[in-house]
N, C-alpha and C positions, 0 to 999 in steps of 0.2 A: 505478576512484575509490570507487561506491558498491557495497555486497555485497547484492545480491537473494535473497531467503531467500522460504520457505511460512512464511506464518504462521498459517493454518488450513485445515483442510479436513474433508472427510468421507472415511473410509476403507472399504471394505467388500470383506468376505473370505467367500469361499467357506466356509459352515458344516461340510462335509467335510472341510475342512482345517485346523478346531479340535477341542483335546480339553480336556477337565477344563473344560467349560462348565457354568457355576454356574447352579443353577436358578433363581436371578434374573433369569437372562435366558430360561430356558426355560420358568417355569412360566407358565401361562395363568389367564385370570381372565373369571367370568362379568359379563356387561352387564345391570343389573338397571333396569328400567323401573316408574316408580312411578306409580298411577291417583290424579291430584289430586283427584276427587271421593269415594274410599274410602279412599284411602292404600297400598291392596294394592299390594304389591310382586310384580313375573312377572318371573321370570328368563326371558332369549331366548337364543336356539341360537347368538348371536353369541360367540364366544372371541376374548378379544385377549391379547398379552403387553404390558406395561410396560417399557419402557424402564428401564434402571436408570441413575440420576441420584446422583451422589454431589457435593454443594457442601461444599467444605471452610472453613477457619477464615481462610483466609489467601487469599483472593479467587480460587480456580480451581474450576473443575467438569467433572465427567467425566460423557459421556452415551455409553453403548452398548446395542444393542439387535439384535433380530432381524428380518428384512424380507425376502419374497420381492422377486424380481429377476429380470429377464429375462438367461436367458444362452444361450450355443450348446446347452444340454442342455434349452430350453422354460423355465419356473418354476423358480427354482431359490434356495434359504435360504442367506438371507446374514447374516453378521453384520458391523453396521454400527458405527462410532465415531468421535466427533469428538475432531478431535487440534490440539493449539493449541499456539504457542511457549511459554505460561505455564507449558504441562505440563514445559518444561526449567527451570523455576525461577530460580536466579541467573544462568543461561545464557540467558534468555531473548532477550536482543539478538543471540545468534547465529541465532536464528531454526531453522526446520528445514531442515536443509541435507544432503547426502551424508555430512556430515563429525558431525552430530547425532543423524541418524534412528536410529542403534543404543544412542543415549542413552535418548531417548524410549521406542522400542520395550522397553527394560529396565523403563523407568517403568511403562507400561503393563499388563507381564505382571505386574508386581510387585503390581497390584491383585486378582490372583487370581481374575479373572472368566471367563477363558479361558486356553489356550495354543496357541499356534501358533510354527512355526519364523520365525526371523528374514526368510528369504529368502521365506516364505508373507507377512508383513509387509510386506515393502516390494514385493512381488508384487500387491498388492492394487489394486483399482480406486480412482480418487479424482476427486471432484466438489467444486463448491463451493468452491472452491480462491481462497484470498487469497496472491497475492504481494507482499511489501514491500520496502524498502530504506531506511534512515533518514537525514538529513544534519542537519549543524549548520547551523543559521540562526535569528540573534535576533529577538526580537519583531516589529522594526521592518524587518527584512529579508524576513519572511514576508508582511507586509503588503503590502511592495511586488509578491511574488513572486504572491500571490493575483491583485493588479492585474495583473501582465504576464501570467496565464492568461488573465483574463478578457478582456483587450484582444486578445491574441491570436489566441485560438480563433475558428475561423469559425462557433461555435456560442454566443455568450453567454448566450444564454437559459437553456441546458441545464445553465449551471453556479451551484450556491447558495454564497453565503458567510457565515461568521459570525466575528465577532471582539467575543466577550464574555469575561469573566474565566474563567467555567466550558467554553467551547469555542471553540475556534479552529480554521478549517480552511476548506477550499473543497473540493465534491465535484459531479460530475456521475452520472447526469442528476439534476437538479432536479424537486423534486415538489412541487405545492399541493395536496395531499391527504395522507391520513392514511395513504397509501401509504408505504413506505418506499423510499429511493433504491435499495437493493440488490433490491429486488422490483418496481421499473419497470425496471431495467436492461434491455437486450439485447444480444446479442452485437455490433451494429453500433455500439451507444452504451453500452458498458460500463460497469459501477461502477467509477470513480476518485474515491480520497479523498487531498487533502493535510491533515493534520493536525498539531496541538502535542503531540507525547508528552509533553513537560514538563506541561502542563495536563492531560492526561488521568492521569497520574500523581499529580497533586495532588489530582484530583476522583475522578473517575469508578473508577481503578483502584488508589487509595491503599492500599487494604489490602494488595493483594497487593505494590506497587513498595517499602512500608514493611518485609513480612515478609522479601523477598531483597534489601533495601539496593540498590534501584535507583533511586532517586530520584535521587540527584547524577548518574547517568550519562544522565537526561532533562534536561538543563539546557539549554536555547536546542536542542533536538532536535526535527525536524519528521519524521514517517514518511508516507512514500506508499503506498497500497494500491490494488491493481485485483484483481479479480475474474473468476477463471474460470468461469462458471456450469453449464456443461452438456456433452453430446456435439455439440450444434449448436453451441456457442460454440467448442468446441476446433476442429470442422472449420473453420470461418470463420479460428482463427489459425494453421489447418495444421499442428497437432499432435495429430489425431486418431490418428496412429501412435504416438504416446506414451500406451501403453494402461494402464501400471502406474505406480503412486507412484514406484518406484526409476528408471523410465526418464525420469520429469518432472523429479525430483532433481540427474538426469544432463545435463539440457537446458541450453539458453542461455536462462534465465530472464529477462535482461536484453533478448532480443530479441521474447520473450513480452509483458513489460510494455508495451515501445516500440512494438509492434505495436497495443495497446489503448489507449494512449495517442495515439496520431498518427491515431485514428477521429475527434477531435475538431478535427483539423488538415489542410488540406489542402495549403497550402504556407505558406513560411515568412511570417508577419507579425507581425514583433516590436513591441512596444510603441511607441507615440506617446503622446508627454507631452501631458497636458490643461492642465498648468500650468507652460508655458516660462517661466524667470525672464530678466527683462530684464539686460544686463550692458553695460556700458559702454565695455568693450573688444572689436573684430571678433574677437579670437582665443578670447577666453573665452566669448563667444557663439557660437560654433561650436563649442566643445567640449563646452558645455551641450548642445545639440541632438543632437550623437552620443552623450552620455552618455543623454538622453532618448528615443533610439531605440535603446538596449540596448546601446551601446559598452561595454566593460570596461576594466579598467587596460592589460590588454598590448596592445590595439587604441589606446588612446588612447597611450599611453607610444612605440610605434612611430612612431607621426605624427612626434615629435619627436626620435627617436634615428634621424635619416636617412644613409644612405651614400650620398647623392647630392648632398651639400654637402661645404663644406670641414672639416677636424678643428676647425678653430674655430666655424665655425658649429652643427656638431654638439654642440659644448662647451655654447656659450650656449642652443640650444634643450632640450638637457638640464636644463640647469640651470633654464631656466625652468619647464619640467615641475616638478621638485622644488619651485620656488618656489610656482606654483600650488597644487601638492599639498598644502605642508606649512603652507600659510598659509590653507588651506581657501576658497580664491579660485573654484573650483569645487565642484558638488554632490558632495563625498567621500560621503556616506551612499549617495546614489544610485547613484554608481559601483562601491561595493563589494557594495551590494545586486544589484546588474546581473550581478555576480561568481557570485554564489549561482544567480540565475536563468537565466544561461549554463550552468553545472554542472549543475543539473539537467535544464535542456533539451536539452541536448546529449547528456547519459547516456539520456535518453528516445528520441534520436533525431531531434529537432526543430534543425536547424541553422540557427545564432544568429551564424553569421559575418558581421561589420557589414563592408561596403563602403562606405568614405568618398572623396569627391573633393575633398579639400582642396587 
């Protein structure tokens, strides 16, 4: 149904497996201190390396640096870099997958800042990894999806919602401070976000989207993102055996994001409407209750298309369904919005099968 991909992450490659490393990565600089009373400059003994950062004219950036990390050999020098699906340019929506990683590797190596084999590149460590998938969803349906999430979770206070012309989304964990939600997240309450990709490309990422002609592809598109933070988080997700980036790309990414999404849900608790509409007929009233409790078109239609009645009765019932639907005597907008919510919830492992006793 939906295709899960890596949107971004930090990769770390042992420096001893890299060659042709640019001096822009290896050069040191001295830290200087200024005496605010005399203006005298004093050079310290501390030496640091500056990360290489390149901001392009078309809305992407690159960051590559050297750092010490703990390995089986003790402390070891690694070459670290941030990769992002924007580095795929026009293929942005494909995301970083086992089918696009060769393309991304060639793009990074073409920067001429270092060289390593493709096998070394995909065999690197990974951390702070964003997984994502996209799905079509109108503005109106997205508002209902947000409502469904907020009312279905057992932790409604953990979720924040915005619905402005410059930012439309829902995310957890919610913060009331200047701390970013990503920084406030924990393995048991991971960073989860749904947001309008169309609005993102029309505002924040407009330069990038225009340059690669991606704006039309983002029309009524919503993105889901979830972040795998670190080794502790991998252990909780039971993927600590996926040591390399290649192993991650070859794994079932849907199961991973489903696990993270489920952290906010303990059992099925789908939406109950706050605004049930009064209806004149009992049949329509019952259908409205079913819709407001999350029933989708397939569920409603099965109630009318019965096999336990005569052919004539079946005919009349199905005919009645089409009349109610075509003449909008039931809440069609909510019914179709539930279809989107059902697809997203079930894709993420939340069972929304509605059991009706009509």
